[in-house]
ZATOR-526796 format. One line per field, with one value per residue: residue in one letter; x, y, z of N, C-alpha, C, O, CB in turn. Coordinates in steps of 0.05 Angstrom, whole numbers, plus 5000, padded with zeros to 4 digits. Glycine has a CB too. Layout:
REM residues N
rest = c(a,...)
n_X = c(X,...)
n_Y = c(Y,...)
n_Z = c(Z,...)
ca_X = c(X,...)
ca_Y = c(Y,...)
ca_Z = c(Z,...)
c_X = c(X,...)
c_Y = c(Y,...)
c_Z = c(Z,...)
o_X = c(X,...)
o_Y = c(Y,...)
o_Z = c(Z,...)
cb_X = c(X,...)
cb_Y = c(Y,...)
cb_Z = c(Z,...)
END
This chain:
REM residues 74
rest = c(m,t,a,s,s,f,n,i,r,t,s,a,s,r,e,w,g,r,w,l,s,a,g,m,t,r,v,m,t,f,w,a,r,r,e,t,i,k,m,l,r,e,l,d,d,h,q,l,r,d,i,g,l,p,r,h,q,i,e,s,a,v,k,r,r,k,d,s,g,a,e,l,a,r)
n_X = c(6656,6686,6724,6755,6757,6788,6836,6851,6861,6902,6940,6949,6970,7016,7044,7049,7081,7128,7142,7151,7193,7233,7240,7260,7307,7335,7340,7371,7417,7433,7445,7487,7526,7535,7556,7602,7631,7639,7671,7717,7736,7754,7803,7876,7919,7960,7940,7897,7926,7952,7910,7900,7869,7857,7843,7808,7777,7740,7685,7665,7687,7659,7607,7608,7611,7580,7561,7518,7481,7491,7541,7573,7573,7610)
n_Y = c(8114,8175,8230,8254,8215,8178,8205,8209,8155,8143,8178,8158,8107,8121,8143,8098,8068,8100,8097,8042,8036,8067,8041,7990,8008,8026,7975,7945,7976,7970,7914,7912,7944,7913,7866,7887,7904,7854,7830,7864,7854,7803,7811,7812,7847,7870,7876,7909,7954,7966,7989,8032,8030,8025,7969,7980,8019,8002,7993,8046,8073,8048,8061,8115,8124,8152,8130,8090,8031,7990,8003,7997,7942,7922)
n_Z = c(2793,2812,2785,2826,2865,2837,2832,2885,2897,2860,2878,2929,2916,2890,2934,2966,2933,2933,2988,2993,2957,2982,3030,3012,2989,3035,3062,3024,3025,3078,3079,3040,3065,3110,3087,3063,3109,3132,3091,3093,3147,3140,3117,3126,3173,3143,3092,3100,3117,3070,3041,3069,3115,3183,3226,3269,3249,3211,3210,3219,3175,3132,3144,3138,3085,3026,2983,2939,2958,2924,2903,2948,2954,2917)
ca_X = c(6679,6688,6752,6768,6765,6809,6860,6858,6872,6927,6959,6956,6985,7043,7057,7056,7105,7153,7149,7162,7220,7253,7245,7275,7334,7347,7346,7393,7442,7442,7459,7510,7545,7542,7573,7629,7645,7647,7694,7740,7744,7770,7830,7894,7926,7977,7923,7884,7946,7955,7888,7900,7847,7862,7823,7789,7760,7727,7655,7660,7694,7638,7582,7610,7608,7555,7553,7494,7486,7502,7569,7586,7577,7631)
ca_Y = c(8127,8203,8239,8259,8190,8166,8221,8202,8128,8146,8191,8138,8088,8133,8146,8070,8060,8114,8086,8017,8039,8078,8019,7971,8020,8023,7947,7938,7990,7956,7888,7918,7953,7890,7848,7901,7902,7826,7825,7878,7842,7780,7818,7813,7875,7882,7884,7933,7976,7973,8006,8056,8028,8010,7951,7992,8039,7989,7999,8075,8079,8038,8075,8143,8126,8164,8115,8075,8005,7974,8009,7984,7912,7916)
ca_Z = c(2805,2805,2781,2851,2879,2823,2839,2911,2895,2846,2896,2950,2903,2887,2960,2975,2917,2943,3015,2989,2945,3003,3048,2998,2988,3062,3067,3007,3034,3103,3073,3026,3085,3126,3071,3061,3135,3135,3074,3105,3171,3132,3108,3150,3179,3122,3070,3110,3118,3042,3031,3089,3136,3207,3232,3287,3234,3189,3210,3215,3146,3114,3148,3129,3053,3017,2956,2940,2970,2902,2901,2972,2952,2898)
c_X = c(6683,6719,6767,6775,6787,6836,6870,6872,6899,6948,6968,6973,7013,7057,7065,7081,7131,7161,7161,7191,7241,7258,7264,7306,7348,7356,7371,7419,7452,7456,7484,7532,7554,7561,7601,7644,7655,7673,7720,7752,7760,7798,7848,7902,7943,7960,7907,7901,7952,7934,7883,7877,7854,7837,7800,7770,7743,7697,7650,7665,7670,7613,7584,7607,7581,7546,7529,7500,7499,7533,7585,7591,7601,7655)
c_Y = c(8156,8208,8244,8234,8176,8178,8214,8173,8128,8158,8173,8116,8097,8135,8118,8062,8074,8104,8058,8018,8049,8057,7998,7984,8019,7993,7939,7951,7977,7930,7893,7927,7930,7873,7861,7900,7874,7820,7839,7865,7816,7785,7817,7842,7887,7891,7908,7958,7986,7992,8030,8055,8011,7993,7964,8012,8028,7998,8030,8083,8072,8054,8104,8147,8134,8150,8101,8047,7986,7979,7998,7955,7905,7905)
c_Z = c(2796,2800,2806,2866,2864,2829,2867,2911,2881,2863,2919,2939,2899,2913,2970,2960,2926,2969,3011,2978,2966,3022,3036,2995,3013,3069,3051,3017,3059,3096,3059,3046,3102,3111,3068,3086,3139,3117,3085,3130,3164,3123,3132,3151,3156,3098,3076,3109,3089,3030,3050,3109,3159,3214,3250,3272,3212,3189,3206,3186,3127,3118,3140,3098,3046,2990,2961,2951,2949,2901,2925,2970,2933,2913)
o_X = c(6682,6736,6791,6797,6803,6856,6894,6893,6917,6971,6991,6992,7033,7081,7086,7100,7152,7185,7181,7209,7263,7282,7283,7325,7372,7377,7390,7440,7476,7477,7503,7555,7578,7580,7621,7668,7678,7692,7742,7776,7777,7815,7840,7895,7941,7966,7902,7892,7956,7940,7865,7867,7858,7814,7777,7750,7731,7687,7633,7650,7663,7600,7563,7603,7561,7527,7519,7524,7515,7549,7608,7609,7610,7676)
o_Y = c(8161,8192,8237,8232,8163,8164,8212,8169,8114,8150,8172,8107,8082,8130,8115,8050,8062,8101,8052,8005,8040,8055,7990,7969,8012,7988,7928,7939,7972,7925,7878,7918,7928,7864,7848,7895,7870,7807,7828,7864,7808,7766,7821,7859,7910,7912,7925,7980,8010,8008,8046,8076,7987,8001,7959,8021,8044,8008,8037,8099,8087,8060,8117,8169,8125,8158,8098,8039,7968,7960,7990,7944,7882,7899)
o_Z = c(2772,2808,2807,2877,2877,2831,2871,2924,2890,2863,2926,2953,2904,2914,2982,2971,2927,2974,3024,2988,2966,3031,3049,2999,3013,3080,3062,3016,3062,3108,3064,3043,3108,3123,3071,3085,3149,3126,3084,3133,3180,3123,3155,3134,3149,3086,3059,3101,3084,3013,3046,3117,3158,3210,3245,3284,3197,3169,3190,3175,3110,3099,3135,3088,3057,2977,2983,2952,2956,2898,2922,2982,2934,2901)
cb_X = c(6703,6675,6752,6750,6741,6804,6854,6834,6852,6923,6948,6930,6972,7041,7038,7030,7099,7148,7122,7143,7218,7241,7219,7261,7331,7327,7321,7386,7436,7417,7441,7504,7534,7517,7560,7626,7625,7623,7686,7732,7718,7757,7831,7920,7941,7999,7906,7876,7972,7956,7861,7898,7821,7870,7834,7804,7777,7729,7643,7677,7721,7632,7575,7636,7613,7558,7576,7480,7459,7488,7572,7570,7551,7639)
cb_Y = c(8111,8222,8263,8276,8171,8168,8250,8202,8109,8162,8216,8125,8081,8160,8162,8049,8067,8144,8084,8001,8058,8104,8006,7965,8048,8033,7930,7947,8021,7950,7869,7940,7974,7875,7843,7930,7910,7807,7834,7906,7835,7768,7846,7793,7876,7860,7863,7929,7967,7949,7988,8081,8017,8029,7927,8007,8058,7959,7991,8091,8063,8010,8073,8156,8098,8196,8095,8073,7993,7980,8039,7988,7899,7941)
cb_Z = c(2798,2828,2765,2868,2881,2794,2839,2928,2881,2820,2908,2963,2877,2874,2981,2970,2887,2945,3033,2970,2921,3019,3056,2969,2980,3083,3059,2979,3039,3122,3058,3006,3102,3135,3043,3053,3159,3127,3046,3111,3188,3110,3095,3149,3208,3113,3062,3137,3132,3027,3029,3073,3122,3231,3246,3309,3222,3191,3238,3234,3136,3120,3176,3138,3039,3013,2946,2912,2980,2875,2899,2997,2941,2882)
END
């Protein structure tokens, strides 16, 4: 194996890792947002009013958040 073929394999391996990591991040963010929306929908209107969130804005409020997926699941 030559040095150039090793560099190509290493580079391809890094690209695969980045792609996989980005995909996993997207999946985790999707599931965290979905769980957050589910939890907020379970609140009654009084509880939603206490946190300043009208029921009709639940999905858009969760989707607008720029936090990580782990933060959304709290």
